[in-house]
ROSE-4610 file (N, C-alpha, C; in Angstrom, 1 decimal, always signed):
// ROSE-4610
residu = [M/M/M/T/T/T/L/L/L/H/H/H/L/L/L/L/L/L/P/P/P/T/T/T/R/R/R/T/T/T/A/A/A/G/G/G/A/A/A/A/A/A/E/E/E/N/N/N/M/M/M/A/A/A/V/V/V/D/D/D/F/F/F/L/L/L/L/L/L/L/L/L/Q/Q/Q/R/R/R/Y/Y/Y/P/P/P/A/A/A/A/A/A/T/T/T/F/F/F/P/P/P/R/R/R/F/F/F/R/R/R/H/H/H/Y/Y/Y/Q/Q/Q/W/W/W/S/S/S/R/R/R/P/P/P/A/A/A/F/F/F/T/T/T/F/F/F/G/G/G/Y/Y/Y/S/S/S/Q/Q/Q/K/K/K/I/I/I/D/D/D/D/D/D/V/V/V/R/R/R/N/N/N/M/M/M/I/I/I/L/L/L/G/G/G/S/S/S/G/G/G/P/P/P/N/N/N/E/E/E/A/A/A/H/H/H/G/G/G/A/A/A/L/L/L/L/L/L/P/P/P/G/G/G/E/E/E/Y/Y/Y/D/D/D/L/L/L/C/C/C/R/R/R/R/R/R/P/P/P/T/T/T/G/G/G/G/G/G/G/G/G/L/L/L/V/V/V/D/D/D/H/H/H/R/R/R/D/D/D/D/D/D/W/W/W/T/T/T/Y/Y/Y/A/A/A/L/L/L/V/V/V/V/V/V/P/P/P/R/R/R/G/G/G/H/H/H/A/A/A/L/L/L/E/E/E/A/A/A/D/D/D/R/R/R/A/A/A/A/A/A/E/E/E/S/S/S/Y/Y/Y/R/R/R/K/K/K/V/V/V/H/H/H/A/A/A/C/C/C/L/L/L/V/V/V/E/E/E/A/A/A/L/L/L/R/R/R/A/A/A/Q/Q/Q/N/N/N/V/V/V/A/A/A/A/A/A/R/R/R/L/L/L/Q/Q/Q/P/P/P/A/A/A/L/L/L/E/E/E/A/A/A/D/D/D/A/A/A/P/P/P/G/G/G/P/P/P/G/G/G/V/V/V/C/C/C/F/F/F/R/R/R/R/R/R/A/A/A/E/E/E/V/V/V/N/N/N/D/D/D/V/V/V/V/V/V/L/L/L/A/A/A/A/A/A/S/S/S/G/G/G/A/A/A/K/K/K/I/I/I/A/A/A/G/G/G/A/A/A/A/A/A/Q/Q/Q/K/K/K/R/R/R/N/N/N/K/K/K/R/R/R/G/G/G/L/L/L/L/L/L/L/L/L/Q/Q/Q/G/G/G/S/S/S/I/I/I/A/A/A/R/R/R/L/L/L/A/A/A/A/A/A/G/G/G/A/A/A/G/G/G/V/V/V/D/D/D/W/W/W/G/G/G/R/R/R/F/F/F/G/G/G/V/V/V/D/D/D/F/F/F/A/A/A/A/A/A/G/G/G/L/L/L/A/A/A/A/A/A/M/M/M/L/L/L/G/G/G/T/T/T/A/A/A/A/A/A/V/V/V/R/R/R/T/T/T/P/P/P/W/W/W/P/P/P/E/E/E/L/L/L/S/S/S/E/E/E/E/E/E/E/E/E/V/V/V/G/G/G/G/G/G/L/L/L/T/T/T/E/E/E/N/N/N/Y/Y/Y/A/A/A/S/S/S/P/P/P/E/E/E/W/W/W/M/M/M/A/A/A/H/H/H/R/R/R]
num = [1/1/1/2/2/2/3/3/3/4/4/4/5/5/5/6/6/6/7/7/7/8/8/8/9/9/9/10/10/10/11/11/11/12/12/12/13/13/13/14/14/14/15/15/15/16/16/16/17/17/17/18/18/18/19/19/19/20/20/20/21/21/21/22/22/22/23/23/23/24/24/24/25/25/25/26/26/26/27/27/27/28/28/28/29/29/29/30/30/30/31/31/31/32/32/32/33/33/33/34/34/34/35/35/35/36/36/36/37/37/37/38/38/38/39/39/39/40/40/40/41/41/41/42/42/42/43/43/43/44/44/44/45/45/45/46/46/46/47/47/47/48/48/48/49/49/49/50/50/50/51/51/51/52/52/52/53/53/53/54/54/54/55/55/55/56/56/56/57/57/57/58/58/58/59/59/59/60/60/60/61/61/61/62/62/62/63/63/63/64/64/64/65/65/65/66/66/66/67/67/67/68/68/68/69/69/69/70/70/70/71/71/71/72/72/72/73/73/73/74/74/74/75/75/75/76/76/76/77/77/77/78/78/78/79/79/79/80/80/80/81/81/81/82/82/82/83/83/83/84/84/84/85/85/85/86/86/86/87/87/87/88/88/88/89/89/89/90/90/90/91/91/91/92/92/92/93/93/93/94/94/94/95/95/95/96/96/96/97/97/97/98/98/98/99/99/99/100/100/100/101/101/101/102/102/102/103/103/103/104/104/104/105/105/105/106/106/106/107/107/107/108/108/108/109/109/109/110/110/110/111/111/111/112/112/112/113/113/113/114/114/114/115/115/115/116/116/116/117/117/117/118/118/118/119/119/119/120/120/120/121/121/121/122/122/122/123/123/123/124/124/124/125/125/125/126/126/126/127/127/127/128/128/128/129/129/129/130/130/130/131/131/131/132/132/132/133/133/133/134/134/134/135/135/135/136/136/136/137/137/137/138/138/138/139/139/139/140/140/140/141/141/141/142/142/142/143/143/143/144/144/144/145/145/145/146/146/146/147/147/147/148/148/148/149/149/149/150/150/150/151/151/151/152/152/152/153/153/153/154/154/154/155/155/155/156/156/156/157/157/157/158/158/158/159/159/159/160/160/160/161/161/161/162/162/162/163/163/163/164/164/164/165/165/165/166/166/166/167/167/167/168/168/168/169/169/169/170/170/170/171/171/171/172/172/172/173/173/173/174/174/174/175/175/175/176/176/176/177/177/177/178/178/178/179/179/179/180/180/180/181/181/181/182/182/182/183/183/183/184/184/184/185/185/185/186/186/186/187/187/187/188/188/188/189/189/189/190/190/190/191/191/191/192/192/192/193/193/193/194/194/194/195/195/195/196/196/196/197/197/197/198/198/198/199/199/199/200/200/200/201/201/201/202/202/202/203/203/203/204/204/204/205/205/205/206/206/206/207/207/207/208/208/208/209/209/209/210/210/210/211/211/211/212/212/212/213/213/213/214/214/214/215/215/215/216/216/216/217/217/217/218/218/218/219/219/219/220/220/220/221/221/221/222/222/222/223/223/223/224/224/224/225/225/225/226/226/226/227/227/227/228/228/228/229/229/229/230/230/230/231/231/231/232/232/232/233/233/233/234/234/234/235/235/235/236/236/236/237/237/237/238/238/238/239/239/239/240/240/240/241/241/241/242/242/242/243/243/243/244/244/244/245/245/245]
x = [+8.8/+8.5/+8.6/+9.1/+9.2/+8.7/+8.3/+8.0/+9.2/+9.7/+10.9/+10.6/+11.3/+11.2/+12.3/+12.1/+13.1/+13.5/+14.7/+15.1/+14.3/+14.2/+13.5/+14.3/+13.7/+14.3/+13.5/+14.2/+13.6/+13.8/+12.7/+12.8/+11.7/+11.7/+10.7/+9.5/+8.3/+7.1/+7.2/+7.8/+7.8/+8.7/+9.8/+10.7/+10.1/+9.4/+8.7/+7.7/+6.9/+5.9/+6.5/+7.6/+8.3/+8.9/+9.5/+10.1/+9.0/+7.9/+6.8/+6.3/+6.2/+5.8/+6.9/+8.1/+9.2/+9.3/+9.0/+9.0/+7.9/+6.9/+5.9/+6.4/+7.0/+7.3/+8.7/+9.6/+11.0/+11.7/+11.0/+11.7/+12.4/+13.7/+14.5/+13.9/+13.5/+12.9/+11.4/+11.0/+9.6/+8.5/+8.9/+7.9/+7.7/+8.5/+8.4/+7.6/+6.6/+6.0/+7.0/+6.8/+7.8/+7.0/+7.7/+7.1/+8.1/+7.7/+8.6/+7.8/+8.5/+8.0/+9.0/+8.4/+9.3/+8.9/+9.8/+9.6/+9.8/+9.5/+9.4/+10.5/+11.2/+12.3/+11.8/+10.6/+9.9/+8.4/+7.7/+6.2/+5.7/+4.7/+4.3/+2.8/+2.1/+0.8/+0.8/+0.1/-0.2/-1.7/-2.1/-3.5/-3.7/-5.0/-5.3/-5.3/-5.0/-4.8/-6.0/-7.2/-8.4/-8.8/-8.1/-8.5/-8.0/-8.7/-8.4/-7.5/-6.4/-5.4/-6.0/-6.9/-7.5/-8.3/-9.0/-9.8/-8.8/-7.7/-6.8/-6.1/-5.7/-5.1/-6.1/-7.4/-8.4/-8.6/-8.4/-8.5/-7.3/-6.2/-5.0/-5.0/-5.5/-5.6/-6.5/-6.1/-6.9/-6.3/-7.1/-6.7/-5.8/-6.0/-5.2/-5.9/-5.6/-6.2/-5.9/-4.7/-4.4/-4.3/-5.4/-5.4/-4.3/-3.8/-2.8/-1.5/-1.3/-0.1/-0.4/-1.7/-2.0/-1.8/-2.0/-1.9/-0.5/-0.3/+1.0/+0.7/+1.6/+1.5/+2.2/+1.7/+2.4/+3.9/+4.7/+6.2/+6.7/+5.9/+6.3/+6.1/+5.6/+5.4/+5.5/+5.8/+5.7/+4.3/+3.9/+2.6/+2.7/+2.2/+2.3/+1.1/+0.7/-0.3/+0.2/-0.5/-0.1/-0.5/+0.2/-0.2/-1.5/-1.8/-3.0/-4.2/-5.3/-6.5/-6.6/-7.8/-8.0/-8.1/-8.0/-8.1/-6.8/-6.9/-5.7/-5.2/-3.9/-3.3/-2.2/-2.3/-1.3/-0.3/+1.0/+2.1/+3.0/+2.5/+3.4/+3.6/+2.7/+2.9/+2.3/+2.7/+2.1/+3.2/+2.7/+3.6/+3.2/+4.0/+3.7/+4.3/+3.6/+4.1/+3.6/+4.3/+3.9/+4.0/+3.0/+3.1/+2.8/+3.7/+3.6/+3.4/+2.4/+2.1/+2.1/+3.0/+3.1/+1.8/+1.7/+0.6/+0.5/-0.7/-0.9/-1.0/-0.6/-0.7/-2.2/-2.6/-4.1/-4.5/-3.7/-4.2/-4.3/-3.4/-3.5/-4.8/-5.2/-6.3/-7.7/-7.6/-8.8/-9.4/-10.7/-11.3/-10.7/-10.7/-10.0/-10.5/-11.8/-12.4/-11.8/-11.6/-11.2/-9.7/-8.9/-7.4/-7.2/-8.0/-8.0/-8.3/-9.4/-9.8/-8.7/-8.1/-7.1/-5.9/-5.4/-4.2/-4.6/-5.7/-6.1/-6.4/-6.8/-7.0/-5.7/-4.6/-3.3/-2.8/-3.2/-2.8/-3.5/-4.8/-5.6/-4.9/-4.5/-3.9/-2.6/-1.8/-0.6/-0.8/-1.9/-2.2/-2.8/-3.6/-4.2/-3.1/-2.0/-0.9/-0.3/-0.5/+0.0/-1.2/-2.3/-3.4/-4.1/-4.0/-4.8/-6.1/-7.2/-8.5/-9.0/-8.5/-8.7/-9.7/-10.4/-11.3/-11.4/-12.1/-12.4/-13.7/-13.7/-14.9/-16.0/-17.2/-18.2/-18.8/-19.8/-20.4/-20.9/-20.8/-21.3/-22.6/-23.2/-24.5/-24.2/-25.2/-25.0/-24.7/-25.1/-24.9/-23.7/-22.8/-21.5/-20.8/-20.1/-19.4/-18.1/-17.6/-16.3/-15.1/-13.9/-12.7/-12.5/-12.1/-11.8/-10.5/-10.6/-9.5/-9.5/-8.5/-8.6/-9.0/-8.4/-8.6/-9.7/-10.6/-11.7/-12.9/-12.9/-14.0/-13.5/-14.0/-13.6/-14.4/-13.7/-14.3/-14.5/-15.2/-15.4/-14.1/-13.8/-12.6/-11.4/-11.6/-10.5/-10.3/-9.2/-9.0/-9.4/-10.2/-10.7/-10.6/-10.7/-10.8/-12.2/-12.2/-13.4/-14.4/-14.0/-15.0/-15.5/-14.7/-15.1/-15.3/-14.8/-14.9/-13.9/-13.0/-12.0/-11.1/-10.8/-10.0/-8.5/-7.9/-6.5/-5.7/-6.2/-5.4/-6.3/-5.7/-6.3/-5.3/-5.8/-4.8/-5.5/-4.7/-5.2/-4.4/-5.0/-4.4/-4.3/-3.4/-3.3/-3.0/-3.7/-3.4/-3.0/-2.0/-1.7/-1.2/-0.6/-0.1/+1.0/+1.7/+2.8/+2.3/+1.1/+0.6/-0.2/-0.1/-0.9/+0.1/-0.1/+0.6/-0.5/-0.2/-1.0/-0.2/-0.6/+0.1/-0.8/-0.2/-1.0/-0.4/-1.3/-0.9/-1.6/-0.8/-1.4/-1.1/-2.2/-2.1/-1.6/-0.4/+0.2/-0.5/-0.9/-1.6/-2.9/-3.6/-4.9/-4.7/-3.6/-3.3/-2.9/-2.4/-2.1/-0.6/-0.2/+1.2/+1.9/+1.2/+1.9/+2.4/+2.2/+2.6/+4.1/+4.7/+6.1/+6.1/+6.5/+6.4/+7.4/+8.5/+9.4/+8.9/+8.3/+7.6/+6.4/+5.7/+4.5/+4.9/+6.0/+6.5/+6.8/+7.4/+7.8/+6.5/+5.6/+4.3/+3.5/+3.4/+2.6/+3.2/+4.5/+5.1/+4.9/+5.0/+4.8/+3.4/+2.4/+1.1/+0.8/+1.4/+1.3/+1.8/+3.0/+3.6/+2.8/+2.2/+1.3/+0.1/-0.5/-1.7/-1.3/-0.1/+0.3/+0.8/+0.9/+1.3/+2.8/+3.6/+5.0/+5.8/+7.1/+7.9/+8.4/+8.7/+9.2/+10.7/+11.4/+12.9/+13.4/+14.3/+14.9/+15.8/+15.6/+16.3/+16.9/+18.2/+18.8/+18.0/+18.3/+17.6/+17.9/+16.9/+17.1/+18.0/+18.6/+19.4/+18.5/+17.8/+17.0/+17.9/+17.5/+18.3/+18.2/+19.3/+19.3/+18.7/+19.0/+18.5/+17.0/+16.4/+15.0/+14.3/+14.9/+14.4/+14.3/+15.5/+15.5/+14.5/+14.4/+13.4/+12.0/+11.7/+10.3/+10.0/+11.0/+10.8/+10.5/+11.3/+11.0/+9.6/+9.1/+7.8/+6.7/+6.9/+6.0/+6.0/+7.1/+7.1/+6.7/+6.4/+6.1/+4.7/+4.5/+3.1/+2.2/+2.6/+1.7/+1.2/+2.0/+1.5/+0.6/+1.0/+0.1/-1.3/-1.4/-2.6/-3.2/-2.8/-3.2/-4.7/-5.5/-6.9/-7.6]
y = [-12.1/-11.7/-10.1/-9.6/-8.2/-7.8/-6.6/-6.1/-5.5/-6.1/-5.7/-4.5/-3.3/-2.1/-2.1/-2.3/-2.4/-1.0/-0.9/+0.4/+0.9/+2.2/+2.7/+2.5/+2.1/+1.9/+2.5/+2.9/+3.5/+2.6/+2.3/+1.5/+1.8/+1.1/+1.2/+0.4/+0.5/-0.1/-1.6/-2.2/-3.7/-4.2/-3.6/-4.0/-3.9/-2.7/-2.5/-3.6/-4.0/-5.0/-6.4/-6.6/-7.9/-8.1/-7.0/-7.0/-7.2/-6.5/-6.7/-8.2/-8.8/-10.2/-11.1/-10.8/-11.7/-11.5/-10.3/-10.2/-11.0/-11.4/-12.4/-13.8/-14.1/-15.5/-15.9/-15.0/-15.5/-14.8/-14.1/-13.4/-14.4/-14.2/-15.2/-15.5/-14.4/-14.5/-14.6/-15.7/-15.8/-15.7/-15.9/-15.9/-14.5/-13.5/-12.1/-11.2/-10.4/-9.4/-8.4/-7.8/-6.9/-5.7/-4.6/-3.3/-2.5/-1.9/-1.1/+0.1/+1.3/+2.4/+2.5/+2.7/+2.8/+3.9/+4.2/+5.3/+4.8/+5.7/+5.4/+6.1/+5.5/+6.1/+7.0/+6.8/+7.7/+7.7/+8.6/+8.6/+7.2/+6.8/+5.4/+5.3/+4.3/+3.9/+2.4/+1.9/+0.5/+0.2/-1.0/-1.3/-2.7/-2.9/-4.1/-5.4/-6.5/-7.8/-8.1/-7.8/-8.2/-7.2/-6.0/-5.0/-5.4/-4.9/-5.1/-3.9/-4.3/-3.3/-2.3/-2.6/-1.6/-0.6/-1.0/-0.1/+0.8/+0.3/+1.0/+2.1/+1.8/+2.8/+3.9/+3.5/+4.6/+5.5/+5.0/+5.8/+6.8/+6.3/+7.2/+8.2/+7.9/+8.8/+9.9/+11.1/+12.3/+13.1/+13.4/+14.2/+13.4/+12.1/+11.3/+11.3/+10.2/+10.1/+11.3/+11.9/+13.0/+14.3/+15.1/+16.2/+17.3/+17.3/+18.2/+18.1/+16.8/+16.6/+16.6/+16.5/+16.5/+15.1/+15.1/+13.8/+13.4/+12.1/+11.6/+10.7/+10.7/+9.8/+8.5/+7.4/+6.1/+6.3/+5.7/+5.8/+6.8/+7.7/+8.7/+8.3/+7.1/+6.6/+5.1/+4.5/+3.1/+2.7/+1.5/+1.0/-0.5/-0.9/-2.3/-2.9/-4.1/-4.8/-5.2/-5.0/-5.4/-6.9/-7.5/-8.9/-8.8/-7.6/-7.4/-6.9/-6.7/-6.2/-4.7/-4.2/-2.8/-2.1/-0.8/+0.0/+0.6/+1.5/+2.2/+3.2/+3.2/+4.2/+5.0/+6.3/+7.2/+7.4/+7.0/+7.1/+8.3/+9.3/+10.5/+11.4/+11.3/+12.1/+11.4/+10.2/+9.4/+8.9/+8.4/+7.7/+6.3/+5.4/+4.0/+3.1/+2.1/+1.1/-0.3/-1.3/-2.7/-3.2/-4.0/-4.7/-6.2/-7.0/-8.5/-9.1/-9.9/-10.6/-12.1/-12.9/-14.3/-15.1/-16.2/-17.2/-17.5/-17.5/-17.9/-16.7/-15.5/-14.4/-14.0/-13.4/-13.0/-12.1/-11.1/-10.2/-10.9/-11.9/-12.6/-13.5/-14.0/-14.8/-14.0/-12.7/-11.9/-11.9/-11.7/-11.4/-10.2/-10.1/-9.0/-7.7/-7.5/-6.2/-5.8/-6.8/-6.4/-6.1/-6.9/-6.5/-5.2/-4.9/-3.5/-2.4/-2.7/-1.7/-1.4/-2.5/-2.4/-1.6/-1.9/-1.2/+0.3/+0.6/+2.0/+2.7/+2.1/+2.7/+3.2/+2.5/+2.9/+4.1/+4.1/+5.2/+6.5/+6.3/+7.5/+8.1/+7.3/+7.9/+8.6/+8.0/+8.7/+10.0/+10.2/+11.4/+12.4/+11.9/+12.8/+13.4/+12.6/+13.1/+14.4/+14.6/+15.8/+16.8/+16.6/+17.5/+17.4/+16.3/+16.0/+15.3/+16.0/+15.5/+14.3/+13.1/+11.9/+11.0/+10.2/+9.2/+8.0/+6.9/+5.8/+6.1/+5.7/+5.8/+4.8/+5.2/+4.3/+3.5/+2.7/+1.8/+2.6/+2.0/+2.6/+2.0/+2.7/+2.1/+0.8/-0.1/-1.5/-1.5/-0.5/-0.5/+0.2/+0.5/+1.2/+0.4/+1.0/+0.3/-0.3/-1.2/-1.9/-1.0/-1.6/-0.9/-0.1/+1.1/+1.9/+2.7/+4.0/+4.8/+5.0/+4.5/+4.3/+5.6/+6.7/+7.9/+8.8/+8.3/+9.1/+8.7/+7.6/+7.2/+6.4/+6.7/+6.0/+4.7/+3.6/+2.4/+2.3/+1.3/+1.2/+1.0/+1.8/+1.8/+2.3/+3.0/+3.8/+5.0/+5.7/+6.9/+8.1/+8.9/+10.1/+11.3/+12.5/+13.7/+13.8/+14.1/+14.1/+15.1/+16.3/+17.3/+17.1/+16.8/+16.7/+15.3/+14.3/+12.9/+12.6/+13.5/+13.3/+12.2/+11.3/+10.1/+10.5/+10.0/+10.2/+8.9/+7.8/+6.5/+5.3/+4.4/+3.1/+2.0/+0.8/-0.3/-1.5/-2.5/-3.7/-4.9/-6.1/-7.2/-8.5/-9.3/-10.7/-11.6/-12.8/-13.8/-15.1/-15.8/-17.1/-18.0/-19.1/-20.0/-19.4/-18.3/-17.7/-16.6/-16.1/-15.0/-14.0/-12.8/-11.6/-10.5/-10.1/-8.9/-7.8/-6.6/-5.4/-4.3/-3.8/-2.7/-1.5/-0.4/+0.8/+2.1/+3.1/+4.4/+5.5/+6.6/+7.7/+8.9/+9.6/+10.8/+12.0/+12.4/+13.4/+14.8/+15.1/+16.4/+16.4/+15.3/+15.2/+15.4/+14.8/+14.9/+16.3/+17.1/+18.5/+18.7/+20.0/+20.4/+20.3/+20.3/+20.4/+19.1/+18.0/+16.6/+16.5/+16.1/+15.7/+14.2/+13.8/+12.4/+11.5/+12.0/+11.2/+10.8/+11.8/+11.5/+10.6/+10.9/+10.0/+8.6/+8.3/+6.9/+6.2/+7.0/+6.5/+6.2/+7.1/+6.9/+5.8/+5.7/+4.7/+3.3/+3.1/+1.9/+1.5/+2.5/+2.2/+1.7/+2.4/+2.0/+0.6/+0.3/-1.1/-2.1/-1.8/-2.8/-3.0/-1.9/-2.1/-2.9/-2.6/-3.4/-4.9/-5.2/-6.6/-7.2/-6.4/-6.9/-7.2/-6.4/-6.6/-5.3/-5.3/-4.1/-3.9/-2.7/-2.4/-2.2/-2.9/-2.9/-2.6/-1.6/-1.4/-2.6/-3.1/-4.3/-4.1/-4.6/-4.5/-5.2/-4.7/-5.3/-6.8/-7.7/-9.1/-9.5/-10.7/-11.2/-12.0/-11.3/-11.9/-12.3/-13.3/-13.8/-12.7/-12.2/-11.2/-11.8/-13.0/-13.7/-13.8/-14.1/-14.2/-12.8/-11.8/-10.5/-10.0/-10.2/-9.8/-10.6/-11.9/-12.7/-12.3/-12.0/-11.6/-10.2/-9.3/-8.0/-8.1/-8.9/-9.1/-9.6/-10.5/-11.0/-9.9/-9.1/-8.1/-7.0/-6.8/-5.9/-6.4/-7.7/-8.4/-8.1/-8.1/-7.9/-8.9/-10.2/-11.2/-10.9/-10.4/-10.1/-8.9/-7.9/-6.7/-7.0/-7.9/-8.3/-9.5/-9.9/-11.2/-11.4/-10.4/-10.5/-10.2]
z = [+19.8/+18.4/+18.4/+17.3/+17.1/+15.7/+15.5/+14.2/+13.6/+12.5/+11.8/+11.0/+11.3/+10.5/+9.5/+8.2/+7.2/+6.7/+6.1/+5.6/+4.4/+4.2/+3.1/+1.8/+0.7/-0.5/-1.7/-2.7/-3.9/-5.1/-5.9/-7.0/-8.0/-9.2/-10.1/-9.6/-10.3/-9.9/-9.9/-10.9/-11.0/-9.9/-9.6/-8.5/-7.2/-7.0/-5.7/-5.4/-6.5/-6.3/-6.1/-6.8/-6.6/-5.2/-4.7/-3.3/-2.3/-2.4/-1.5/-1.4/-2.6/-2.6/-2.1/-2.3/-1.8/-0.3/+0.3/+1.7/+2.4/+1.6/+2.1/+1.9/+0.7/+0.4/+0.9/+0.9/+1.1/+2.3/+3.2/+4.2/+5.1/+5.4/+6.2/+7.6/+8.3/+9.6/+9.4/+8.9/+8.4/+9.5/+10.8/+11.9/+12.4/+11.9/+12.4/+11.4/+11.9/+11.0/+10.5/+9.4/+8.8/+8.1/+8.2/+7.7/+7.0/+5.8/+5.1/+4.5/+4.5/+3.7/+2.5/+1.3/+0.1/-0.8/-1.8/-2.7/-4.1/-5.1/-6.5/-7.3/-8.2/-8.9/-10.0/-10.5/-11.5/-11.3/-12.0/-11.8/-12.0/-11.1/-11.1/-10.8/-11.3/-11.0/-10.7/-9.8/-9.7/-9.7/-10.0/-10.1/-9.5/-9.1/-8.4/-9.3/-8.6/-9.3/-10.2/-9.9/-10.6/-11.7/-11.8/-12.7/-14.1/-15.1/-16.5/-17.0/-17.7/-18.1/-19.0/-19.9/-20.8/-20.0/-19.0/-18.1/-17.4/-16.9/-16.2/-17.0/-18.2/-19.1/-19.5/-19.6/-19.9/-18.7/-17.5/-16.3/-16.2/-16.6/-16.5/-17.6/-18.8/-19.9/-19.6/-20.0/-19.8/-18.6/-17.6/-16.5/-15.5/-15.5/-14.6/-13.2/-12.4/-11.1/-10.1/-10.3/-9.4/-10.3/-10.3/-11.2/-10.9/-9.7/-9.3/-10.1/-10.7/-11.5/-13.0/-13.4/-14.8/-15.4/-16.7/-17.4/-17.8/-17.9/-18.4/-19.6/-20.6/-21.7/-21.4/-22.1/-21.9/-22.2/-21.4/-21.5/-20.5/-20.0/-19.1/-17.6/-17.4/-16.1/-16.1/-14.9/-14.6/-14.4/-14.8/-14.5/-14.2/-13.1/-12.7/-12.0/-12.3/-11.6/-10.2/-9.2/-7.8/-7.6/-6.7/-6.2/-5.4/-4.9/-4.0/-4.9/-4.2/-4.9/-4.9/-4.9/-4.9/-6.2/-6.2/-7.5/-7.9/-8.9/-9.4/-8.4/-8.2/-7.2/-7.9/-7.8/-8.3/-7.2/-7.5/-6.5/-6.7/-7.5/-7.8/-6.6/-5.6/-4.4/-3.2/-3.0/-1.9/-0.9/+0.2/+1.2/+1.2/+0.6/+0.3/+1.4/+1.7/+2.7/+2.4/+3.0/+3.0/+4.4/+4.8/+6.1/+5.8/+6.3/+6.1/+7.5/+7.7/+8.9/+8.7/+9.4/+9.1/+9.4/+8.8/+9.0/+10.5/+11.0/+12.4/+13.4/+13.0/+13.8/+13.9/+15.0/+15.2/+14.0/+13.6/+12.6/+11.2/+11.0/+9.7/+9.7/+10.9/+11.0/+11.0/+11.1/+11.1/+9.6/+9.6/+8.3/+7.6/+6.3/+5.6/+6.1/+6.3/+6.7/+8.1/+8.9/+10.3/+10.3/+9.6/+9.5/+8.9/+7.9/+7.2/+8.2/+9.0/+10.0/+11.0/+11.5/+12.6/+12.1/+10.9/+10.4/+10.1/+9.6/+9.3/+10.6/+11.6/+12.9/+13.5/+13.3/+13.6/+12.8/+11.5/+10.6/+11.1/+11.4/+11.9/+13.1/+14.1/+15.3/+15.0/+14.0/+13.7/+13.0/+12.2/+11.6/+12.6/+13.5/+14.5/+15.4/+15.6/+16.5/+15.9/+14.6/+13.9/+13.5/+14.2/+14.1/+12.8/+12.1/+10.9/+11.4/+11.1/+11.6/+10.7/+11.0/+10.2/+10.9/+10.2/+10.7/+9.7/+10.2/+9.3/+8.6/+7.3/+6.5/+7.0/+7.4/+7.8/+6.6/+6.9/+5.8/+4.7/+3.5/+2.2/+1.9/+0.9/+0.3/-0.3/-0.3/-0.8/-2.3/-3.1/-4.5/-5.0/-4.0/-4.4/-5.4/-6.5/-7.5/-7.0/-7.8/-7.5/-7.7/-7.5/-7.6/-8.9/-8.8/-10.0/-9.7/-9.6/-9.2/-7.7/-7.0/-5.6/-4.8/-5.1/-4.3/-4.8/-5.7/-6.1/-5.2/-4.5/-3.7/-2.5/-1.3/-0.1/+0.1/+0.4/+0.8/+2.3/+2.8/+4.2/+4.9/+5.9/+6.8/+6.0/+4.9/+4.4/+5.3/+5.2/+6.1/+5.3/+5.9/+5.3/+6.2/+5.7/+6.5/+7.2/+8.5/+9.2/+8.7/+8.3/+7.9/+6.5/+5.5/+4.1/+3.6/+4.3/+3.8/+2.7/+2.4/+1.3/+1.7/+0.8/+1.1/+1.3/+2.4/+2.6/+2.3/+2.7/+2.6/+2.3/+1.6/+1.3/+1.2/+1.1/+1.1/+0.4/+0.1/-0.5/+0.1/+0.1/+0.8/-0.1/+0.3/-0.3/+0.9/+0.9/+1.9/+1.1/+1.6/+1.1/+2.3/+2.0/+3.1/+3.9/+3.4/+4.1/+5.0/+4.8/+5.7/+4.9/+5.4/+4.9/+4.4/+3.2/+2.6/+2.5/+3.1/+3.0/+2.4/+1.3/+0.6/+0.7/+1.3/+1.5/+0.9/+0.7/+0.1/+0.8/+1.2/+1.8/+0.9/+0.5/-0.4/+0.5/+0.2/+1.1/+0.9/-0.4/-0.6/+0.2/+0.2/+1.0/+2.5/+3.0/+4.4/+4.8/+3.9/+4.3/+4.3/+4.2/+4.1/+5.4/+6.5/+7.8/+8.4/+7.6/+8.2/+8.1/+9.2/+9.2/+8.9/+7.7/+7.3/+8.0/+8.4/+9.2/+10.5/+11.2/+12.5/+12.3/+11.2/+10.9/+10.8/+10.1/+9.9/+11.2/+12.1/+13.4/+14.2/+14.3/+15.0/+14.5/+13.1/+12.5/+12.8/+12.7/+13.0/+14.5/+15.4/+16.8/+17.1/+16.4/+16.6/+16.0/+14.9/+14.4/+15.3/+15.9/+16.8/+18.0/+18.6/+19.7/+19.4/+18.2/+17.7/+17.6/+17.1/+16.9/+18.2/+19.3/+20.6/+20.7/+20.0/+20.0/+20.0/+19.9/+19.8/+18.4/+18.0/+16.7/+16.8/+15.9/+15.9/+14.5/+14.4/+13.1/+12.7/+11.5/+11.1/+9.7/+9.5/+8.2/+7.1/+5.9/+4.8/+4.7/+4.4/+4.4/+3.2/+3.3/+2.2/+1.2/+0.4/-0.6/-1.8/-2.5/-3.7/-4.8/-5.2/-6.3/-7.6/-7.8/-9.0/-9.0/-7.8/-7.6/-7.7/-7.1/-7.2/-8.6/-9.3/-10.7/-11.6/-11.4/-12.2/-11.9/-10.7/-10.4/-10.9/-10.8/-11.3/-12.8/-13.6/-15.0/-15.2/-14.4/-14.5/-14.3/-13.3/-13.0/-14.1/-14.8/-15.9/-17.2/-17.3/-18.5/-19.0/-20.4/-20.9/-20.4/-20.2/-19.7/-18.4/-17.4/-16.1/-16.2/-17.0/-17.1/-17.6/-18.5/-19.2/-18.6/-17.4/-16.7/-16.7/-16.4/-16.3/-17.7]
């Protein structure tokens, strides 16, 4: 078994979400874990499967989740509900990735909190290799609020700066009969200007492969059905999906 490292692609929010889900559902080499880093064709926000669209729009309205970029008006950005949970994520200056682990693998069989911790421990080590003083967020108070704007508050085992506790990275998960999909985001501004993101991607993938007990191998893009990709992209862009909750 090997960890398939897929090529970087750039797309809109709905297509990125559709492809992540199809990498879980329709990957031809279904017994192999797969990992991809991807980019956004225009300013984008994604939000968790269980969040309400009106709440999300209110969060974006005004200063926006990332004050460094300022506010955006509707129509100036992509907005899409993720198939995974979690809170609202601003993708205007992040490093985004997806990891899919097939059913039956030890990481897929872990409880959600443990799989989250293991993946973020690999991320911490990749950041530390570039002198970013990162650590995992310890336990929170019992009355901490639920998902809102992802990078305004660190959850347990999120990646934070050791000194200030400022959040660097978070992720969300979905499990079904095919396996585990983990979608993650790293705030590049929070990590600092000195990070070589190309090197980070190599180190992070190597750490994930070691954690999974396998080797990382660069792999061509899979032959997914264009009709299915297009149809699911339309579904993720639809008002029905956006207002699902």
